[in-house]
N, C-alpha and C positions, 0 to 999 in steps of 0.2 A: 855134424858133417864136415867138412872143412870145403870151405866154398874156393871154387875155380877162379879164376883172374877173369873170365868174361862178364861173372855175377859180377863182380867187385865193381868192373869198370862201369856197366851198366848201373849201379848205385851211385856212382861218384857222377856220372852224368845227370840222372834224373833231376831235374829245375824243384827246387821248394818252393812253395807258397810266399809270397812276398808278405814280410810285417807291415803291418801300419805304421806308417811315420807320425810319430804323438802332434807334429803341426798338420797334419793332413785331417781334414772337414768331415766329420762324419753323416754318414748319410743320415735322414731321419728314419724313425722308425715307419713302414709301412712301404717303404721302397726295397727294391731286392738288388744286391751289393753283383756289378757284375762278375758272371762267371761261379756263382754261388748256386745251388740248386734251390728250387724252393723249398721252404719249409713243408712237412708233411704237417695236412689238414687243410691247404689251400693254400690256391698261388695267391691270391692278394697277401697276407701274411709278411712282414718283413721281418730282418734278421734280428735275433733279439742279441741286445748287447750284454756281456756278461755284469751281472751284479743287478738286473735290473729284473722281477720277476714281471712275467706276463698281466698280472691282473693289477698290479699297482703303479700309478702315475707319479709325476713328480711329487715331493714332499712338500705339503702347502707351507711351512717353515721356510722352504726354500722361493718362495715366489714373492716378490717386491710390491710392499702394500701399495694398492692406487691410488692414483693423485686425487682423484674426487671423489672421497669418500664423504658419505653423509653428516657422519659425527663432524667432519673439519668444514663442510657444507654449514652446518649448524652454526659452530663455532664462530664463524667468518661473518653470517648473518646476526650473531647476537651484537657483534663487537659492530658493525654497520650501522645497528638500530640505536644503542648507547652511544657513536658519536655522533647521531644525528639528533637526539632530543638532548643532550646533555653536554656544552651546557645551553641552555635553552638561548634561541637568538629571537628577539622581540622585533619585527618591524612596526614600521609607524602606522601600517594600515590595521593590526593587531590592536596596540595601543588606542587606536582611537575609537577601536569598538570595543574593548574594555571600559574604556573610561563611557560611554554612550550605554552599556549595559547598567553599568554601575548608578548612573542619572537615573535610567528605570528604574531598578528597583527599589532606591532610595528613594522616589516620589510614590511609587504604590504601597513601601509600608508607612509614609506619612498619611498617604490617603485610607489606608485601613485604620490606623490610628488615630486618624479622627472623626471618621465613621464609628470607631465603636463605642466611642462616648453614648450614643443615642442607644445601645443595644438593651437597655432596661426598658425602654420605650417601646421595642418592637414585640412583646409579647404582652401589652395591655391591650386590652379591649378595645373596641369603636368608642363606648361609652364613655370610657375613663380617658381617653386622648380627647375628645368633647368637651370634659369638663375642666379638662386641665390647660387647652385653650382659651377655654370661656375665663378659667383664673388669668391666664397672662391677659387677654384682652381687659377684662375689671382690673388689674395692677397699672396697666398704660394709660387706662380711663383716670383712675385715683392722680398717675402722676400728671397726666395733663392737665386736670383742673388744678390742681398744683402750681402749676406751672402757670395756668393762668390767672390765679387769683394772686400771686405774688407780682405777676405783670400793672395787675390792675392798682396795686399798693402802689407801686413804682408811679404808674402814669397818677394818681392822686394828689402822690406828694409834689410829683412835677409842677401839677397844674392847680394846684389847691393857693389860694391866697393866704393862708395862714398856715404855713409850712410847720412851725412848729406846734400849734394845737393837732396837725394832723397827724405829726410825728407823735404826740403824747396818743393819742387816739390808738393807733396802730401799735404802741409800746404795751398799751393794758392789754389789747385783745393778743396780742403775742404773750404776754404773759400768763391768760388763763388758759389759752392750749398746751404752752409748756407746762403751766400746773397740773394741766389734767394729765399729761403725758408722765409727770414727774411723782404723781398720785396724792399731791399737795392741795389738789382741787376737785371737790366733789363733782358728779358729771350725769347725764339722764340722756337717753336718748335710744331709739330702734336697737335691738339686739337679739341675742338667743341667752338661752338658761340652759346650761348641760348639769346634768344630774346624777352621780357615779356613785353607785352604792357597791358596797364590799363585805358581803356576809361573809365569806370565808376569809379574809385578812389577806388576799394572794396581792392584792394592787401597789406596786411598790413606788417610790417617789420618781423613777425616769418614766414611768406612765403616764403620771399626772405633766412632768415636764414636758412630755413630745405634745401633750394636749395644748400646752400654751404656746409653744412652738408652733404647731401648726393654726391657731388664730391667728396667731399674730401676721404670718404669711400671707392669711386669707382676709387681712387689714383690719383686725382687731384693735380699737383707739384706747379700751380702757377695761382692766379684768378686773375682778374682786371673786376670790376663793374664800368662802365661811367667814366674812368677816375680815379678809386681810387682801390689802391692796398690791395687787403684782403691776410690780415697775421692772425696769429694764435690769436692774441688778437682784432679781429675787432669784431667791434658790431653793431648791426641796431637797429635803433629806428625809431619812427612814423611810418606815412601811409599816401599814397595818395598825396596828395602834400605837404606833408613837412617829405617826408622821407630821411632821414641822417644814412650816411654810417659814422662811426668814428668820426661824430659831422659834416661830410663833407654833404650838402642838393644834394641830385642828384634826379631828375626830369624823368618820363617815356618818352619813353620804357627804361626797365633797359636791359642794354648788358653786358652779361657773356661772359668773354674771359678768356676759361682756356683751358691750356696745361694738355696734359697727353693722355692715349692711348683712341683713339676714341672710339672703340670698347667696351670700359669699360665704359666711359662715358654718352653716349648715351644712351644704356638700362637702367642705373641707374635713368636715368629722365623719363622715357616711363613707369614703371613699375608699373601695376595697383595698382591703390590710391595712383600714389607716386605724385612727384612735377608737373609736366604737366596737371595731371587729377584734381589736388587741386585747380590749378589757374583756369581750363574752368571751374567748378563749382563756383567761383567766378565771372563768365563773363568777363575773361582776356585771354589774348590769350599768348601761349609761342611756340617759333618754336625751334628745334635745327636744327643745320648744322655742317657738321665734315668739317676739312680742316688739309691738309698736312703741314700747317705752321699757326701758331698763333704767334703776339707779343704782350708780355706784359711789356709797357714800364713805366708802372707808377710806382715811386718809392718812397719810403719812408725815410723819415730820418732815420739816423742811432742813436738810444739812448745809452748812457752809463750807462751802471747800477749802481745806489745807492749804493746798499749792495753788489751784489754778485761779487766776484775775481775768477780768475782762480784757479785752485788747482795745475796745472799741473807745477814741478819745472822746 
């Protein structure tokens, strides 16, 4: 149907809704645009913009990352910790404290090492400790007696009218004493007799040598084993049926004749874990007898030294 002129004129006069300006600020969702009827479903809902679904919000990728994220805070804390620890900054007070602690530790270590030497005596019984103290007292007394004797000889030499005769007398006495120690002179005196039986042939040479060492430490002055004089350079070899002392063959029972103080010699052999107990563990027998007179008459030939000479003028 052809439109008349009045209708065409009204269409020309009808105003068009203004188009949004490209730079015009858009109202946020939730606010109604003036002149726009409210959307169905509630008056508080805003106008939906084209291309945006009502259920979906802005894309997470479009949001800028927050400035204070935990990862960046942790990395920054690590950097600050590393920069605070390295390079180390040592102050004078810290250096002094370190030196004092080092000195204290060194002193404690020295004290522990010095006290550990006596650890073998900690587990000893009271009787053993008393015996060891008695032996030390006896050795000290012997040294004191030797000192007094030497001082007496010196005073006699200084006060004697005939110093040459007194010197010869003391020289002969000294020669006799040295002869006893060297085994070139017979000796007699109080002491003990140690008899070692070996029915199984289990006695070794080192066991007899241990007995000699214990007797010497207890103050033995002359020792004889089965007719062989034992001196400072004596040696033991073999075992069982081939036991030898200084190359001379000896057989069981081994009889030790020892001159010295019996009260010192016998306890030295009978201490716990000593010579007697060691021999009994090897199925050997060991008996010790005290005597008021022991004769040591086995002699050794005097040897002339090849290189040593007297230095006295």
